[in-house]
C-alpha positions as CSV (number, residue, x, y, z in Angstrom):
1,M,91.8,82.2,96.8
2,N,94.0,79.8,94.6
3,V,97.0,78.3,96.8
4,P,100.6,78.7,94.7
5,D,101.4,75.4,93.3
6,T,104.9,75.2,95.5
7,N,106.0,71.9,93.1
8,S,105.8,74.6,90.1
9,N,109.2,75.8,90.2
10,T,110.3,75.9,86.4
11,E,112.9,78.9,85.9
12,I,111.9,81.3,83.8
13,K,113.9,82.0,80.6
14,T,112.4,84.0,77.7
15,T,109.9,87.5,77.5
16,D,107.5,85.1,76.0
17,Q,107.4,82.3,78.6
18,L,107.1,85.3,80.8
19,K,104.4,86.8,79.5
20,T,102.6,83.4,79.5
21,V,103.4,82.9,83.1
22,I,101.8,85.9,84.2
23,S,98.9,85.6,81.8
24,D,98.3,82.0,83.0
25,A,98.7,83.4,87.1
26,I,96.3,86.2,86.8
27,H,93.4,84.7,84.4
28,S,93.5,81.8,86.7
29,Q,93.5,83.3,89.9
30,N,90.6,83.4,92.2
31,I,90.2,87.2,93.3
32,T,88.3,88.3,96.1
33,D,86.7,91.6,95.5
34,I,87.4,93.8,98.5
35,H,84.6,96.7,97.4
36,T,81.6,96.4,95.7
37,H,77.9,97.6,95.7
38,L,76.9,94.3,95.2
39,F,74.0,92.3,97.7
40,S,73.3,88.5,97.8
41,P,69.9,87.5,97.0
42,P,67.9,88.3,100.3
43,F,68.4,91.9,99.6
44,D,66.2,91.4,96.8
45,E,65.6,94.6,95.0
46,L,69.3,96.4,96.1
47,L,70.7,93.4,94.0
48,L,70.8,94.6,90.3
49,W,71.7,92.7,87.2
50,G,70.7,92.2,83.7
51,I,70.7,94.6,80.7
52,D,68.5,97.3,81.7
53,E,70.3,97.6,84.8
54,L,73.4,97.6,83.1
55,L,72.8,100.5,80.3
56,T,71.4,102.4,83.2
57,Y,74.4,102.4,85.2
58,H,75.1,105.8,86.9
59,Y,78.2,106.4,84.0
60,L,76.0,105.5,81.0
61,I,73.2,108.2,82.4
62,A,75.6,110.8,82.6
63,E,77.1,110.2,79.0
64,V,73.8,110.1,77.1
65,F,73.3,113.8,78.1
66,R,76.3,114.9,76.2
67,K,74.7,113.0,72.9
68,S,71.0,113.4,73.7
69,D,68.4,116.4,72.9
70,V,66.5,114.8,75.6
71,S,66.0,116.6,78.8
72,Y,66.8,115.7,82.5
73,Q,63.2,115.8,83.1
74,Q,62.0,114.1,80.4
75,F,64.8,111.0,81.4
76,W,63.5,110.7,84.9
77,R,60.0,110.6,84.0
78,M,60.8,107.4,82.0
79,T,60.4,103.8,83.1
80,K,63.8,101.8,83.6
81,A,63.0,100.2,80.5
82,Q,62.7,103.5,78.4
83,Q,65.9,104.7,79.6
84,A,67.7,101.6,78.9
85,E,66.2,101.9,75.1
86,L,67.5,105.5,74.9
87,I,70.9,104.8,76.0
88,W,71.3,101.6,73.7
89,Q,70.1,103.9,70.8
90,T,72.1,106.9,71.7
91,L,75.3,105.5,73.1
92,F,75.7,102.0,70.8
93,I,73.6,102.6,68.0
94,E,74.2,106.0,66.5
95,N,77.9,106.1,68.3
96,S,80.3,103.9,68.6
97,P,80.4,102.3,72.3
98,I,83.9,102.8,73.0
99,S,84.0,104.7,76.4
100,E,85.2,102.4,79.2
101,A,81.3,102.2,80.8
102,C,79.7,101.5,77.2
103,R,82.9,98.9,76.2
104,G,82.2,97.2,79.2
105,V,78.0,96.4,78.2
106,V,79.9,95.0,74.9
107,T,82.6,93.2,76.4
108,T,80.2,91.5,79.1
109,L,77.3,90.7,76.6
110,D,80.1,89.2,74.5
111,E,81.8,86.9,77.9
112,L,78.4,85.6,78.6
113,G,78.1,84.0,74.9
114,L,75.3,87.0,73.3
115,D,76.0,87.9,69.9
116,V,76.9,91.5,70.1
117,S,77.3,91.9,66.3
118,S,73.4,91.4,66.4
119,R,73.1,95.0,68.4
120,N,69.6,93.2,69.2
121,L,68.6,94.6,72.4
122,Q,65.2,92.1,73.0
123,D,67.3,89.0,72.5
124,Y,69.7,90.0,75.4
125,R,66.5,90.9,77.3
126,D,65.6,87.7,76.4
127,Y,68.3,86.2,77.8
128,F,68.2,87.5,81.2
129,A,64.7,86.8,81.2
130,D,65.5,83.0,80.9
131,T,67.5,82.8,83.8
132,T,67.4,83.2,87.7
133,V,69.4,85.7,89.8
134,E,70.5,82.6,91.6
135,A,72.0,80.8,88.7
136,F,73.2,83.9,87.2
137,I,75.4,84.4,90.0
138,D,77.1,81.3,89.5
139,T,77.6,82.4,85.9
140,V,79.0,85.7,86.6
141,F,81.2,84.6,89.5
142,E,82.7,81.8,87.0
143,S,83.2,83.9,84.4
144,A,84.7,87.1,86.1
145,N,86.6,84.1,88.3
146,V,86.0,85.8,91.6
147,S,85.3,84.1,94.8
148,K,84.2,86.2,96.8
149,V,83.0,90.2,97.0
150,V,82.7,92.5,99.9
151,M,79.3,94.5,99.8
152,T,78.7,98.0,101.0
153,N,76.2,98.1,103.7
154,D,74.0,101.0,105.5
155,P,72.6,99.8,108.9
156,F,70.7,103.1,108.7
157,D,69.1,101.7,105.3
158,P,65.5,100.3,106.4
159,A,65.7,98.1,103.3
160,E,68.7,96.3,104.5
161,A,68.6,96.5,108.4
162,P,65.8,93.8,108.4
163,V,67.6,91.5,106.3
164,W,70.6,91.7,109.2
165,E,68.2,91.0,112.2
166,S,66.5,88.0,110.2
167,G,70.0,86.3,110.4
168,D,69.4,85.2,107.1
169,T,71.5,86.8,104.4
170,G,72.3,84.1,102.2
171,D,74.8,83.3,99.8
172,T,78.3,83.1,102.0
173,R,80.3,84.3,98.6
174,F,79.2,87.7,99.8
175,E,80.8,89.5,102.4
176,A,79.8,92.4,104.7
177,A,81.3,96.1,105.2
178,L,79.8,98.4,107.8
179,R,79.3,101.3,105.9
180,M,79.5,104.8,107.9
181,D,78.6,107.7,105.9
182,V,75.6,107.9,107.2
183,L,76.7,108.3,111.0
184,I,79.7,110.4,110.0
185,N,78.8,112.5,107.4
186,S,75.3,112.7,108.3
187,Y,75.0,112.9,112.2
188,E,72.9,116.0,112.9
189,D,70.7,115.6,110.0
190,T,69.9,111.9,109.7
191,A,71.9,109.6,112.4
192,Y,71.0,111.1,115.7
193,E,67.3,110.7,115.2
194,H,67.8,107.4,113.8
195,L,69.6,106.3,116.6
196,R,67.1,107.9,119.1
197,G,64.5,106.2,117.4
198,L,65.8,103.0,118.3
199,G,66.8,103.4,121.6
200,Y,70.2,104.8,121.6
201,E,70.7,107.8,124.5
202,V,72.6,110.6,122.1
203,D,72.7,114.0,122.1
204,P,72.4,115.9,118.8
205,T,76.0,117.6,119.0
206,L,77.8,114.4,120.1
207,S,79.7,115.8,122.6
208,S,79.2,113.6,126.1
209,E,81.5,110.2,127.2
210,K,77.6,108.7,127.5
211,G,76.6,109.4,124.0
212,Y,79.8,108.0,122.8
213,K,79.1,105.0,124.6
214,E,75.6,104.5,122.7
215,V,77.4,105.4,119.4
216,R,80.1,102.7,120.7
217,R,77.1,100.4,121.1
218,F,75.6,100.3,118.2
219,L,78.7,99.5,116.9
220,E,79.1,96.6,118.8
221,T,75.8,95.4,117.6
222,W,76.6,96.0,114.2
223,I,79.8,94.3,114.1
224,Q,78.5,91.3,115.7
225,R,75.6,91.2,113.5
226,M,77.7,91.8,110.1
227,N,80.7,90.1,110.8
228,P,82.2,92.8,108.7
229,K,85.3,92.4,106.6
230,Y,85.9,96.6,107.3
231,M,84.1,99.5,108.7
232,A,84.0,102.2,105.5
233,V,83.2,105.8,104.9
234,S,83.4,107.8,101.4
235,L,84.7,111.4,102.4
236,P,85.0,115.0,100.7
237,P,88.0,116.3,99.6
238,D,88.3,119.0,102.4
239,F,88.2,116.3,105.2
240,Q,90.0,117.0,107.7
241,Y,92.0,115.6,111.0
242,P,92.2,116.2,113.9
243,D,89.1,118.5,113.9
244,D,86.9,119.5,116.4
245,S,83.5,119.1,114.9
246,V,80.9,116.1,115.0
247,L,82.9,114.0,112.5
248,G,86.1,114.1,114.5
249,R,84.4,113.2,117.8
250,I,83.0,110.4,116.1
251,F,86.3,109.4,114.8
252,D,87.9,109.6,117.9
253,N,85.2,108.5,120.6
254,C,84.0,105.7,118.5
255,I,85.4,104.3,115.5
256,L,88.6,104.4,116.1
257,P,88.6,102.5,119.5
258,I,85.5,100.0,118.1
259,S,88.2,99.2,115.0
260,R,91.4,98.5,117.9
261,E,89.0,96.6,119.9
262,F,87.7,94.3,117.4
263,N,90.4,94.3,115.1
264,V,88.2,95.8,112.2
265,P,90.1,97.6,109.8
266,F,88.6,101.5,108.9
267,A,88.3,101.8,105.3
268,L,88.7,105.5,103.9
269,M,87.5,106.6,100.5
270,I,88.3,110.2,100.1
271,G,87.7,112.9,97.4
272,V,84.6,112.6,96.6
273,K,82.1,116.0,95.8
274,R,78.6,115.0,95.9
275,A,75.9,116.1,93.8
276,V,78.0,118.6,91.4
277,N,74.8,118.6,89.1
278,P,72.2,117.4,91.0
279,Q,70.1,116.8,88.2
280,L,71.8,114.0,87.2
281,K,70.9,112.4,90.5
282,M,73.3,109.6,91.4
283,A,75.2,110.2,88.4
284,G,75.9,113.7,89.4
285,D,78.5,113.5,91.7
286,G,82.4,114.8,91.0
287,T,86.0,114.7,92.2
288,G,88.2,117.0,94.1
289,K,91.9,116.7,95.0
290,A,92.4,116.2,98.8
291,D,95.1,117.7,101.5
292,L,96.4,114.2,102.5
293,T,97.8,116.3,105.5
294,S,95.1,115.1,107.5
295,L,95.8,110.9,106.5
296,E,99.2,111.4,107.5
297,T,98.1,112.4,110.9
298,L,95.7,110.2,111.2
299,L,98.1,107.3,110.2
300,R,100.7,108.6,112.9
301,E,98.4,109.2,116.0
302,N,96.6,105.9,115.6
303,P,99.4,103.2,114.9
304,D,97.3,100.6,116.4
305,N,94.7,101.1,113.8
306,K,94.7,99.7,110.2
307,F,93.7,101.6,107.4
308,L,92.7,100.8,104.3
309,V,92.9,103.6,101.8
310,T,91.7,104.7,97.9
311,L,91.7,108.2,96.8
312,L,89.2,109.6,93.8
313,S,91.7,112.6,92.4
314,R,94.5,111.1,89.9
315,E,96.9,114.0,91.5
316,N,96.5,112.4,95.2
317,Q,98.0,109.1,93.5
318,H,101.8,110.0,94.4
319,E,101.6,111.2,97.2
320,L,99.6,108.4,98.8
321,C,102.3,106.0,97.4
322,V,104.9,107.8,99.7
323,I,103.1,108.0,102.3
324,G,102.1,104.3,102.1
325,R,105.9,104.1,102.8
326,K,106.0,105.8,105.6
327,F,103.2,103.7,107.6
328,K,102.9,99.8,107.9
329,N,99.0,100.5,109.1
330,L,98.4,101.9,105.7
331,M,97.0,99.4,103.0
332,I,96.4,101.2,99.4
333,F,93.7,99.7,97.8
334,G,92.1,99.9,94.3
335,C,91.4,102.4,91.7
336,W,88.1,103.9,92.6
337,W,85.2,105.3,90.6
338,F,86.7,107.9,87.9
339,M,90.3,106.1,88.6
340,N,88.6,102.7,87.5
341,N,89.4,103.3,83.9
342,P,92.3,101.6,81.7
343,S,94.6,104.8,81.3
344,V,94.7,105.4,84.7
345,I,94.5,101.7,86.2
346,E,97.8,101.1,84.1
347,E,99.5,104.4,85.1
348,I,98.2,103.8,88.6
349,T,99.5,100.5,89.5
350,R,102.7,100.7,87.8
351,E,103.3,103.5,90.3
352,R,102.2,101.7,93.3
353,I,103.9,98.9,92.0
354,E,108.1,101.1,91.6
355,L,106.8,102.9,95.3
356,L,105.8,100.2,97.4
357,G,106.4,97.1,95.3
358,L,103.9,93.8,95.8
359,S,102.5,95.3,99.0
360,V,99.2,96.8,97.5
361,I,95.8,95.6,96.7
362,P,95.7,96.5,93.2
363,Q,92.2,96.7,92.5
364,H,88.6,96.3,93.3
365,S,85.2,96.5,90.8
366,D,83.2,99.1,92.8
367,A,80.7,97.2,90.9
368,R,76.9,98.3,91.4
369,I,75.4,95.5,88.9
370,L,76.3,91.8,89.4
371,D,77.1,91.7,85.4
372,Q,79.8,94.2,86.0
373,L,82.2,92.0,87.7
374,I,82.5,90.0,84.2
375,Y,83.9,92.9,82.6
376,K,85.6,94.7,85.4
377,W,87.6,92.5,85.8
378,K,88.8,91.3,82.5
379,H,89.6,94.7,82.0
380,S,91.1,95.1,84.7
381,R,93.3,91.8,84.9
382,Q,94.7,92.4,81.5
383,I,96.3,95.8,82.2
384,I,98.1,94.5,85.8
385,A,99.4,91.8,83.6
386,D,101.2,94.1,81.4
387,V,102.4,96.2,83.7
388,L,103.8,92.9,86.1
389,V,105.2,91.8,82.1
390,E,107.4,95.0,82.3
391,K,108.6,95.1,86.2
392,Y,109.4,91.3,86.1
393,Q,111.3,91.6,82.7
394,S,113.6,94.7,84.3
395,I,115.0,92.3,86.8
396,L,115.2,89.2,84.3
397,D,117.3,91.5,81.9
398,V,120.0,91.8,84.6
399,G,120.4,88.4,85.5
400,W,117.8,88.1,88.4
401,T,116.1,84.2,88.5
402,L,112.6,84.2,88.4
403,T,110.3,80.8,88.9
404,T,106.7,80.5,87.5
405,S,106.1,79.3,91.3
406,E,107.1,83.0,92.3
407,I,104.9,84.7,90.1
408,E,102.0,82.2,91.1
409,R,102.9,83.4,95.1
410,D,103.1,87.2,94.0
411,V,99.7,87.1,92.1
412,N,98.3,85.3,94.7
413,N,99.2,87.8,97.4
414,L,97.9,90.8,95.0
415,F,94.7,89.3,94.3
416,G,93.6,88.2,98.1
417,G,96.5,87.4,100.2
418,N,97.6,90.7,101.2
419,F,93.6,91.8,101.7
420,E,93.2,88.7,104.2
421,R,96.9,89.0,105.7
422,F,96.0,92.9,106.5
423,L,92.5,91.8,108.1
424,N,93.7,89.2,110.3
425,G,97.1,91.0,111.6
426,N,97.4,92.4,114.8
């Protein structure tokens, strides 16, 4: 994370100067990307990278069915290389690649120094074939100016657990987040049997103090093993709290006590509707508007817990900002999933700054493919810069003075400082 230059106290006098200072500050700022689906090299095939992975990102899979006559069954029988070729031909050659997901591929190739005007997929494949994943990580982090990424780590995943148990998770720029989806959303279907198999004495309905202690013991083990920046769960739009269900009992008797004890925030990502179209597989999830009364109750009744929150529905964003004004144990972060589009990022960033000032985390990449760090941060930096120019200009216009170091300080907080202070505060 960059440290502002306290000697840079040049007063900003003109709009052009303001634009230059903000652009320089934002584009030179090392970023802590607080939520991704990336992995360090020891996780092997879980770390996705390269042009074929970039082209078969689930956004592009959903998009190709809108322009291609291929059936779901035909598509899923293809190899990844064949899927990538279909997507390239359909969305980039037969149509102009101006959706955000398509534009992101073009931006990434260009930032890597490849000739996007050639439209030669084989040339792009040759580029990736000639590098190693370790070298490419360095290339991507440098291009995106990202210093750290927070992974999404599922202790129930058989591909992940052995890596954590080995104690060697490789590149320290990849930090952990302890994902709780299986425990919270699938306790009776999946997590219960898994915990029993590991020797934890839990019951199917999780309704005893013995069971609560065992789940807490499981969480303690994984917190000590991972040293996660936070615990996290994605929840449907009909999430309710309080609730006399397994979910409610896990919250009150397991996760919230452990969160307080270890000072590990709990990240809630609310609004996903799973498998709206199951034939699309991962690309088939949707979004729904949430009732945020439950979030208010959770924040109010657990003032000693810290919560990171992002929402999937555009219609929820203003209400979330208002809630943020009422609860200091809430940190609003990022433009998640379907919100991660330029017009929506601009709207949400402006709304948050108008209601909450500089006390938010404006963005995270949500990257699933390593290469995506490049375009997601290039696009978001520019949007956030434009919003900040507008907001700083509004106070300059009435006679407020600003210095270069003050803007550098603010940018540093938005892209890392706010997150670190929230994690480390009591």
